[in-house]
N, C-alpha and C positions, 0 to 999 in steps of 0.2 A: 177457482183458485189456481187451478192448474195453469190455465191460459195467463194469468196475471204474473206468475213466477216465469214462465217462458218469454213473455214481453220484457220483464226485467232482465233477465239473462242477456236477451238480445241487445239491449241498450248498453249493458257494462261491456258486452263483446265489442260493440260498435265504438265506445269511447276508448277502449283499450286498442283497437286497430287503429283509431285516428291518432292516439299519442305515440303508438309504435311507428307511424308513417312519419310523423314530425321528428321523431328522434333519428331515423334512417336519413331523412332529408339534410338535416343539420350535420350528421356525420360525412355525407357526401360533400356537402359544401365546404367542410373544414379540409377535407382530404384534396379536393379540386384545388382549393385556394394554395395549399400547401406545395402541390405538385407545379402550378402554373407560376407562383410567385418566383422572382429573380432573386438570387442570394445577393446579400449586402456584401459589400467589399469591406475588407478591415482597413482601418485607417493606418496610415504609414507609421506614425508614432506610437501605435499601440503595443503593449507589452503584456505578457502574461503576469498576473500577480504573483505567482509562485517563483517567476523568474526574478523578481526584485529582492534587493537585500533588505533587511529590516529597516535601516535607515531611510532608503529611498521609499519603502511603503508607508513609513510614517510621514515623509515629506508629502507623498501623494495624498494620504489620508487628510493631513492638514490643509492641503489646497483645495481638496474637495469640499471641505466643510467652512471654507471661507477664511481660513486662518492663515498666517504667514507660516512657511515652511519650518520645520523643526530646527534645521541650522541656521536659519536667521533669526529665529526666535530666541535661541540659546546665546547667539552673539549679541543680540539686542540686551539680554537680560544680564549679561555679564557686566557688572557694575565695575566702576574703576575703583582700584585698591586705595586710592588716596580718600575716599569717602566711607564713613562708616555710620550705619544706622543703629541709635541707641534706643529709640522708641518712637512710637506714633502717639501724639497727643489727641488729635481728632481725625477722622477720616474723611474722605470725599474731596471735594474741591475747595472746601474752606477750611481745611484742617491745618495742623502743623506737625513738626516732628523735630526729634532731638537729634542732630547730624553733627558728627565730628569730622573735621577736615584735616588730613595731613598729620594724624596722631595728636591733633590739639583736643583740649576738653570739648564736649559737645556743647552746641548752643541751639536755643530753639528758632526754627525757621518756619515762616508761615508759607502757604501756597501762594506762588506768585513771587516771592521774594528770592534774591539771589543767594545761593549757598557758597559759590566763590565765583571769580571772575569768569563770566561766560556760561556758568551753569545755574539755571534757575530750578526751584521745586515746583513740578508741575502738578501733581496730586499725592494723595495719601490714600493708603488702605491698610488692611490688617496686617501688621508687621512688615509692611513694604511701603516704598515710596517710589515715585517716577520722577526723574530728573531730566530737564531739556538741556541738552548741550549742542550748540550750533544746529539746532532743528532736528537733531535725533534724540529720540526718547531712550532713557536707559531705566532699567529697574534696580533698585537697591533694596536688599533684604535684610532683615534684622537677624543677627546671629549673636544669641546671648552668650554662648562660650567665649568668643572672640571679644565682646564687648566687656567683660569682666577682666579679661586678661591685659587690657590696655591701662589698667590703673583706674578707670572711672568706677566707682563703687555707688551703687544706689544708696539713697538714703535709708537711715535705720529702720524707718517705719515700713519700708518695703521689703526688708529681709525677713526671712522666715524665722519666726519665733521658735526660741530652744524649748525643748520638753522640760517639764517640771521634773526635778529629781524625785526619784523613788524614796518614800520615807523608809527609815530603818526601823525594823521591828525588834522589840525586846525578845530576849530569850525566853522559851516557855518556862513558867513556873516562877518568874520574877515579876511581881507587881509593879506597874508603872509609878513613878513618883507622883505623890499628891500634888494637884494644883491647888495654890492658896488663893483665896478672894482677895480683891484689891482692898486697900483700906479705905473706910468710909470717910467722906468729907463731911463738912458742917452744913452743907447744903442738902444732904441726904437724910440728916436726922430729924 
């Protein structure tokens, strides 16, 4: 039994030695590659991310993820003041919306129909629409506070119901008035 345990410990020592040799070889190769490699040059247009202003960092992040820069997006989203969105009837490319032009009452406009001369409703979404004006797309968002201030009031069924008034209770110790039964008719006798 003693020779079996000695043989077993030799095998474990041999495996540990081989494992340690592989680890040392990997470490040596890593350091040789680091020392021999030529340093990469920094591109001329590179800037430190901490050196950018928050606006510049937001624009760079938007460009990194494939969106248009924040300044261009906010300029494209600025809707013309002559259009006001009162509601979206359906969403997507086959929807319609209630749009008021130049302070006039709103009218329903389907996607693809002109809203005003040179302006076409391109698409609708949740509380927003996209208008095409001479090839540029502009976003128009619904503003419920401004919509009601223009004199347009939604139908009565869309208004919030008024709460029921609280019943008045009789003072303690006073019995309520008796309720009399309705008079009987000939059909009930």
